[in-house]
N, C-alpha and C positions, 0 to 999 in steps of 0.2 A: 468700576465705580467710581465718578469723577469728583469734582469738587463740591459743589451743589451735594451729590448723593451723599459724601461723605458728612457734609454737616447734616443735614437730614436723618441720616445714620446714627449721630450722635447724639441728636436732640433724641431719639427713638430709646436709645440706651437710656439716657437721663430720665429722661420719661417713666420707664418700667423700673427704674430705682425706686421713684417715689421720692426725687430730690427736687428742690425749688431751684432755678438756676442762679438765684444769685446764691445760694450756699455752694453750690459746686463752683460758682465763679471765684469766689471768696478764696475756696479750698486749691483752684487751680493757679491763685496767683493773677487775677484779669478782670478788668471790670465786667458787668453783667450786658454792657453796649454790646461791647467786645465777644463775649459767648453768643449772644443775640444774632449777632452780624455772621458768626463761623455755623449757627443751626442753620442759618437762612442761606447761607451759600453766598452771601456778600463779600464774604472775607474769609484769605485762602487762612487754613488754619498752618503753623511749620509745626516736623513734629515733633517738638518740644512741645507745644499747645496741646496736640491731638492726647501726648504721654500724661501731662497734666489732670486734664479732662477725664482721661479714663480711669485715673488714679484716683480723681477725687471721684468718682461717680461710684469705684470700687467693683470693676469688672477681673475678672479674670485673666492672668498672666497669656493663657491664650489667644482671648480674643484683642488684646492689649495689643498682642505678635500682629495679629491678622489686621488691623486695623493701621498700625503701625508702618507697615508696608503701603499701604495705601497712600498714606500722607508722605511717605519719603517720593514717593512715584508723583504723586502730584506737585510736592515741592519743587521739584527738578522737571515738571511740566513732562514726564518721562518715563512710558510705560514700557517696562522690559518686556522680548518678544517671551520669556519664559512663562512670565504673567498672562498674556495673551493667549499663550498656548493650554494653561490652564484653566482660563476662563472660558476657551473653545473658539480657535480658529472661525468657523463658520457664526459665532457670535458677532465676531467684531468687524464681520461682514455685512454683517445685520445692521450693527450699529452704526457702521459707513453708510449703507444704504439712508438708514434715517437722515444722517447729515447730509446727503446728497438731494436725498428729497426736499428738504427746507430752506437749501441753498438757491440762489438765483443766478450766481456765477461762478467759474471755477477756474483756475489757472493751472494747469499741471508740467513742471518741466522732467525729464524723467532722460536721465543721460546713459543706462544699462536696458532697460527691457523693454515694449512694446506696456503701456499703461492699460491696468488692469479692466479697465473701463472697454477698452477696443482690442480686446483678446479673444482670438478665437475660441472653440471650447478648448480642442486640441494643443495648443500655447498653454492656456489655463492648465492643463492638467498636468504638460510637461513643469509650470513651472511649481506648483503646489507638489508635487511628486515629490521634489528634492527637500520637502521639509519633513521626510520623517513622519507623516499623518498615520493613523490604521485607515483603513479601507473605508469603513464608515464616514471618518470625520474629513478622509480625500471628498471622498463622493458628497455630502453636506456642505462643503466650501466651495464645490467646483460649483453647485445648483445657487449656491446663494451669491458666488462673484456674477455668476450669469442672469440672477434674478436682477441684480443691483444695475445692469446694462439697460436697463429700462428707461433709465434716465437720458438716456442719449435721445429718445424719441420726444421727449417733450420740449415743444419750442419755445414754452415761458423760460428756459435754459440758456446761457451762454456760458459754451464750453470749451476752453480755446487749450490746445495742446502743444508743446512743444518738444519734441524728440531732436538727439541728435544720430547723424548717420550711421554710427556703428551697433546702435539698435536693430538697425533693419538688417546687419549682416552678421549675429551674434548666431549660431547655428542652434537655436533653444530646442527647434522641433526637425525633421525632415524636409530636405529642399524642397519638396511638393508642397508639405504644409505649411513653409516660408511663403511661399509665393500665394497662398490660400489667403493667411495673415495679410499681406500687403494688399492683396485683393481689399482685404476688408477695408483698411485704413483708405484707400482709394473714394471706394460706396462711399463708407461715413464721412470724407470730408466734402463731399456735394450737399450735404444738409443746410438748407442755410443760416444754421445757430451753431453749429459745429467749425472751429478754425482748427486743423492739424496744420502745424510746421514742422520742418525737418533743417535741421542745423548741416549743411554739407560738409565733408571734410576738407572740400577746400575754401572754404570762409576762415578768413584772418579774424581769430578770436581775440576781445577786450576782455573776458573774463574767462576763470575755469568752471568746467563741470564737475563741483563738487559730488554731489549728490542730487538723487531725486526728491521733488517737495509739491508738495498741492497746496495753494491758495484759493482760500474759501470767500466770496464775497468781499475781498481784500480785509478781513478782518483775525482770522484764524491761519495758520501754517502746520502743516501738518507734515514732521522731515521723517524718510525712515534713515535709519542707521544700520550699522550691522546688528547691536546687541539690542536697541530699543527704536519705540516710535516715539518720536516729541510734539510734542504741542505747543505752536509758540500763539501766544496772543497781546505781548506788548507790542501798541501800534508803532514804536519806532520801530521793533525787528521785521513785524510785518513787512513795513516800507522798503524795509533791507528788500527781503525776499520778492515784494512784486517789481522793483527796479534791477534786479538781478533775472526774474522772467522776460521784463521785457528789453532787455540787453539783450539776451538773444532769440527773442524772436525777431528783433529789428536784424539781425545777420542770419536769419534760416528762411527756406524758402517756402512759400506758398501759393494757393492756386496752383494754374496748371504749371509754372514750373514745380511745382512739389510733385505732382503728380506724374510728370514727366519723369522725373527721379524715380518715384518708386517703381513705377513701371519698367524702366530702365533694369532695376535691381530685382526687381521679380521676372523678368523674360533670364536675367541670369539663375537663377534658381531652376527654372523652367528647363534651363539647357544643360543646366547640370544632371537633373532629372531625366532626361532624356540619354545623356552618353553612359547613365548609370548602368 
């Protein structure tokens, strides 16, 4: 449930209670205008606002606890992974696919893993299998992620990926499967609307590869941390991520130089497989 959905849900609860907006606003110690903005998603309510509104409406403690959990997540613009698992990881993949369908440009920085959109099915399974998902959930989530990859073949999108060289060397799958994964990156990098760059270990760095992040249309940034997914929307903060992305992109290999590095690493995996 995002900010707009929270407002809509609060309005539905108020209307179901039969109470007028001005009555609820007065009891919640806020103006009717502010309540209206919250209900229409034009203003982000604080957890205190939500608690006052729910108290004024007269909902149960169980409902109040549920809505306050959402409000606290929205207030920090972070959704803990435990909440995502509760919602359904495959549903989270479907929501991401919807965002990617609407965007026109994507910039993705990844210092730890091959980006999900570029992963082979074997790589996807290896990553998701580490999250203690049930067999049915795992299968559904893999299918959802593969379905998301259709966006790669939409020429109306501009897709920019910057990864670091260690991403290509992590033993996520077997040597043979890693070679296949690298071949996929080489193939996708030849599509005219996809720009894949690799920051080599030999490059002098002016920045720190803290964590992965995704910038969509230079308007929102999604950051993955150990405990949560954080969505950044403040233009000043978004600009910081854009600048960070560009700094890494400027020190990364692109085009044929990038593909030569990928092919060199792929051949190392293949030689390892032959001698295994």
